[in-house]
Each structure stands twice: as C-alpha cells, then as structure tokens.
C-alpha positions in Angstrom: 90.9 182.6 72.6 90.2 180.7 75.8 92.8 180.2 78.5 94.9 177.0 78.1 95.6 174.7 81.1 98.7 172.6 81.1 97.4 169.4 82.7 100.9 168.2 83.6 101.6 171.4 85.6 98.2 171.8 87.2 97.8 170.6 90.8 94.0 170.8 90.8 93.9 173.4 93.6 90.9 175.2 92.0 92.2 178.7 92.6 91.4 179.7 89.0 87.8 178.7 89.4 87.6 180.9 92.5 89.2 184.1 91.0 87.7 184.1 87.5 85.1 187.0 87.4 83.1 185.3 84.7 83.1 181.7 85.9 84.9 180.5 82.7 86.3 177.5 84.7 84.6 174.6 86.4 86.1 171.8 88.4 85.5 168.4 86.7 86.7 165.3 88.4 89.2 167.2 90.5 90.8 169.3 87.8 89.8 172.7 86.4 88.3 172.7 82.9 87.6 175.7 80.6 83.9 175.3 79.9 83.0 178.8 78.9 86.0 180.0 76.9 84.1 182.3 74.7 83.1 184.4 77.8 86.7 185.0 78.8 87.7 188.7 79.0 91.4 187.9 79.0 91.9 189.7 82.3 94.6 187.3 83.4 93.4 186.8 86.9 93.5 183.0 86.5 97.1 183.0 85.2 98.3 185.5 87.9 96.8 183.4 90.7 98.1 180.0 89.4 100.9 179.1 91.7 102.4 176.5 89.2 102.0 178.6 86.1 99.8 176.0 84.5 97.5 178.6 82.8 98.4 180.5 79.6 96.4 183.3 78.2 96.6 184.0 74.5 95.1 187.3 73.4 92.9 187.4 70.3 94.7 188.9 67.3 92.8 192.2 67.5 93.9 192.8 71.1 97.7 192.0 70.6 98.7 195.5 69.3 97.0 197.1 72.3 98.7 194.8 74.8 102.2 195.7 73.3 101.6 199.4 73.8 100.5 198.9 77.4 103.7 197.1 78.4 
C-alpha cells in the first residue's frame, strides 16, 4: 500500500521527496503527492522525517506478521 499524506497536517516542506530512496513522491503545486505508490518499499523514511506526522505507512497484509515480530 502506498504512503498516505494527511493534507491538513502537511506543511509542504518537501522533506519526504528528498529522503525517499525510490522517488515515490513528487511536489505538485507546492505539496507532496504520492505518484509512484507501487514502487514504495515501506522503509518508513518519509514518515520518520516528517516533522508534522502527516505521513502514514500501512504495511501490506503479507508484511504485517513480520513487522510484529521485529518490534
């Protein structure tokens, strides 16, 4: 699943577009948009660097049991 951006919380700083290793995000009219969501590795870089917490990562169903064991 692609990252979700909360437009109300996003300030449009563009940090997510800078840190994403796969260029999933693009700035469109001053705000980040997820243009290549299928390419997302779910690494969480964008969510970790978002100062307002506007980005939410939802892991695909097949990855959820693995993530629970890692925590």
